[in-house]
N, C-alpha and C positions, 0 to 999 in steps of 0.2 A: 386635242379637241377635248376627243373625251375625258381628259384631265380636266378641261376651261369647263366643261361642264359642269364634273361633278362636284370641281370648287363654288361651281356658279350657284348649284342648289346645296352645298352647305355653308356657304356666305345664309343663302335666302332661309335655312329653317330653325338659324340661330338669330335673324333680324326677326323672325314670327315669333320663338319665343322672346325676345328681348323684348318687342312691342307689347307681349303680356302681360310682361310686370311694369315697361315704363306707362302708362298709364291707368293706376288705379287709384282710387278715392283712397285707397287704404281703410274699407267699410267691405261686413257683410249684406251678403243677398243670399236667401233661404226660403224655400216654400215646404210648407210640410206637407202630408201627405193627407189626400180625403179624409173625412172621417176619425182625425188623431183628435186625443180627449185634449183639453184647452190645458191641463197639466205641465201635457208635458213640453208648452212653449213654455211657460211657466221655468219650470224646470234645466229649456236651454240656457232663458235669462240668468238665473238666480247662479248659472256655474260662470257664464260668458262673463257675466256683468258688464253690463253696457253700458256707457255716458249716453248713450242716447239710444233713444229707438224708434223708426219709422215704418209707417206700412203704406204701401202701392194699394191704391185702389182693386176693385174687379174687373176686370178679369185674371188683374195681375198676380192679387194674390203674395207681393214677395212683403218680408221682413227685414227690412239697414239694420244694419245695428253698428254704430260705433264704439268700437274696442278698444280705441284708444292709441291704433294705428296699422300701423300695414305688419308687425312682428306678433303682434298680438291679433290680427287679424287673422293671421298663417295659421296660429294658434289652432284659435276658432275655429277655420275653414277643416281642419283634419278632426277636430268633435265631431264639427256636425255631420263631414262626410259617412260617417262608424254609425251614426246613427239610425237606424233603421225606420226610423218615422217621418224621418225631413229623406221628401222627395227631389230633392234638386239646392246648391250651396256652391256660391262661387264668391273670389272677390268683384267688388264694382269695379268696374272699366271708368273711363271717359273719354270721351275726345273732342275735338277743340274746333273753334271757329274756322272757316276757312277764308281770311282775304279777301275779299270782294273788292274793285274800284269802283269808283265813283265815274268816271268817262262813261259819255250815253253809249258807244259805240260797242262797250266794254260785251254787255249781255248780248246785244243782238248780232251783233258781227264778229265778235272774237272769238270762237268758239274751238277756234286751232291752241289757241292759249288755257283754257281748257281741256286740251286731247291731250297735254302733255302734264298736266297735273299743276301746274303754276297756286291756284291757291293754295295748295298747303307747303309751297316752298315760299312766298309770299309771307306767309304768319310768322316763319322764321326768319326771316331778312328780303330786303327790297331793295337791296341792293348799296355803294356806298358812293360819296361823290370823291372819292380816293381812288376809285374803279376804272381804268382809262380799255376804252376799247375802241381797237385803231379798226376805219372800214376805207377797205380798198376798195373802192369802187367808179361811179361816176361823176362823183360828188355827194353836195349836200345843198337846198335852200334853206339855210341858215337860219332865215328871217320866218320861218313856220308855225305858229304857236307850241305845235308839242319840243322847240327846239330852245328854248327862252330857259338861256343860263344850264345848257347843257353841253354845247361844245365847242369844246377846244380850236386853238390857232391851227388848221393844217396845211395840204400842201398841193401845187397842180401841179402834179408831174407832167403834165400832158404836153400843156401851156406854159412851167419853167416858171408857175408864182404863186404866190402865199395867199390866190384866191377859189379853192376847189369847187369855184359854186356847177351845181349840175346841171348842165344844158341839154342830159339827152332828153329826148322825148317821151319817153317811160317814169321821168325823175328815179333808173332804177338805186341806186345809193341812198336818196332821199326815203324811199320806201323801206330800204335794210335797214339803214339806222332809224328809225323811227320802229321798226319790229321791236329791232334791241332796246331800244333805252328811251320809247320817245314820253315826253312829258306824263307822268300817270297821277292819279286819284286827282285832277283840279278839274272834274269832269268838263271834259274840252276831248273831244276826239274819242281817241281810241289808248289802249293802254298799251306798255312797250315792258320787254321782257324782266329787265332790271333798270324799274323805276329813277333811280340815284345815280346809275352810272353815268361818267363824262363820255361821251362821242368826239374821236379824233378822226376827221375826218381828211381822207390820200388819195387823192383824184388820179384816175391809173386808167379808164373808160375814154375814149374820145365821145364826139358825138354821132359815130356808127357804133359804138359799144366795141370797138376792139380794145383790147389791151396787152400792148407793145411789153415783152418781154424786161426789157430796163427799165420801166419805166413800175411795174408791180415790183421786179425783185431791189430796184432802188426803196422802193415802198416798205418792204417787208423791211428792209436796213434800218429805213428811219423811224418805221415806228417803234420797232425795239428800241432804239436813240433816245428817242420821246417820251418815253415812262408809257407806254402799252402792255397791258398784260394778258388779250385778247386782242388777236386777228385777224379778221373775218372778211374771208375772199368769196364773194357769190359769183367768181367765173371758173369757166375749165375749158381748156380743148386737150388737144393733142399737138404735143412737141416736141421736136427734135432734140434728140441727145446734147447739143450744145444750150438748147431749152432749159434740159432737164437739171444740165448741171449747174446752169444759173442760178434754177429755184431751189436748191439741193444746199448753194453755199447761202441763200438770203434764211432760208428757212432755219437752218443749221446755225445762224449766227443767232436768232432770234429767238433760236429754243436755247443758247448758249445766256441768254438774258435776262430767259425765264416767261418767254412767252409763248402763252398756248395759242395754237394755230386752225379754224377751222374753215373749211372751203367746199362751196357745192359740186355736188359728186357729176352733175349736168345734165345735159337734156336733150337726147334725143330718141329722136324715132325711126320705126319705131320699139316698142320695149322690149328690149336684152340687147342693146347698144352695149358694150363694157366701154368702160374707162382707161380700160389698163393704159401707164403711160403718158395718161390723161396730167397737166399742171392748169395746178395745183394738188389737184385732191389727192392723187394716186402717189404722191413722195411720199416717202417716210416722215412722221414729224405733224401732219397735217391731218387733223380728226377731218375724211371725208362723206358730210353728210346727204342719205336720199332725202328721194319727197313722198312722203303720202295723201292720199287723200282724206274727207272727211270718215270715215268707218276707217278708219289707219289699214286702208289697203294700199299697197304702192304703186305712187302712180305712172300713167302708162306710159311719161314719159322720162321718169325718172333711171339712167344711166346704172349699170348693175355691176359689180364687178371684185377679186376677193379684197379690195383694199378699201372697199365701205363699208364703215367704220356705225352709223348711230342712223337710222331716220327720224324723220322731224316732215310735221304738216307746216304743206306747200301750194295746197293749189286756193286760189279766191283769198288771198290774206291780205290784213288792211291793212293801209296804212298812210302815213301823208301824202301829199301829190303838192300840187305847184304854186296854189295861194296861200293865204298864211291860214288858211283855215279850211281847204279844200282836203279832202282823202280820196282813198282808189282801193281799189283790191290787185294783188299781182298775184301771177304763178307760173311755180319753176321752183328745180332746188333750191336756187336763190334767195327765195324768202323761206325755205327748210333751215337753211346756213345761220340765219342769223338767229334763228330759235333756240338752236343747239349753243352757240357763242353767247348769245343774254344768259343759259340759266350755268354756264361754264364762266360767267362776270358773278353773279350772284354768290355763285359757291366760294369763288379769290374773296368776295365784298365781305362773306360770312368765318372765313379764315384765311388767313391773306398769303402765311403759314405755309398754304399749300402752295406743292409746286405744280408746273406743267402735267408731268407724268401722274400724277395723283389725282386730279382732275380729270382726267381722260380718262384710265381705270374708275374712277365713282361715277361717270356719266353712264360706261361701257357698262359696270357689273350693275346698276340699277335699272338698266333699261328694261324695258316691256318685252319679251320676248314677241318677236310675228313671223309666220313661216315658220320653218322649220324649224324645230327644235334645235335650240343654240343660234351660233354667228350665222346668218351665211349670206350671199351675193347680193343680195336684193334691200332689207333691210337691217345685213349690218346683225349688231351686235341686239338690237330692236328699237322702237322709239324711246327716245329718253323719255325721263317722268323724272320731273323735276323735282314733285318731295318726297320720293323715294329714293332719291339720289341724297337730301336733307337727310332723311331719316338712318341711312344708310352712314353719312357723313356723324352724324350724333353717335350715335351707337360704335365708330368705328369698324362698321364693317367692310373693310376695302383694303387690299396689301399693298406695303410699303411700298412695294420695290414698283419700276416702269412698270409702264403698261402692257399688258397683254393687245397684241397687235397682229392686225393679219397683214403687215404689212415688211418686208424685208428691214434689217437694221440698218443703219447710215453704213 
């Protein structure tokens, strides 16, 4: 753990230094000390020979110099810093616009997406139509307006047919699918995490919400064989040793096909219930996701344990419901898991050559630490941070080796 923390702080320090270099305009900004003779500024300009000079109004009183690029700006900065009449001098930086979708509910009802810094990620990627997320759940209401053009042909493992219609009262799978990849920027409803990703709906939950081991494990294999890049499983429970063996066989197979698997950590009250031995979340090769509330505090119902990897918002999460244009809210780790799955899909969309281990590393290393310093049993490595994950990816600030995990190896 100490070694892990040392590596994490090292990566963060590098990230901060690279960020300082990465967002620069190539111009100099400086301000003279009070009561400096006007000739001093003329002397500076004679030495640096700027191509363009701009001044910022009072009370800023900065002078901005375009000296012909970053290398010249660095030399000019060294010159300015050694002058006793210059109060401050620095390389001018910039920030970027953050994408805001046009969906009317985004600003009002989807604070959860801003909690995990998705607008910064959306500036870089909004997904890809070639990225497929398999949703193992209660099915989907594919006629909803949020799923137009989004849903691939799936399978109903409960009834053994090709119609994975969501018939559970809460429309659990419909909401989960909408969180991951609802049509976005279409001025309707809310936003999905991965705007353009496709959903592969695999119905494994019956009308009462029960998920049989044979259905779930068969669906994992089906997803792997039918092009899924990410598999979301928003269900959890204590399994027998035979159940665990079946899940591990399916999980191992899916990972061998390149799939990244994400699962809900489970909801048991009172807070403090361990999910050790749960399937599928506590199994090696699965990213287990706990829930936090709107203040980023672990939710009262969220299970904990040494196998919790990440946390994400899971209370009052907004998404599609029964009718083609109706929406609802729901609460649970079931709705935290698809946020992480969606971020993983965004990363895959942006750089499809990333392995599942590399994406898992990236999500953990870039997470915003919560609770005790370092990984803990409530938040895992912390709150998923989509914007930081993309920054770390662009700056190559993550290990290439397999993910450091709290779970034992196979």
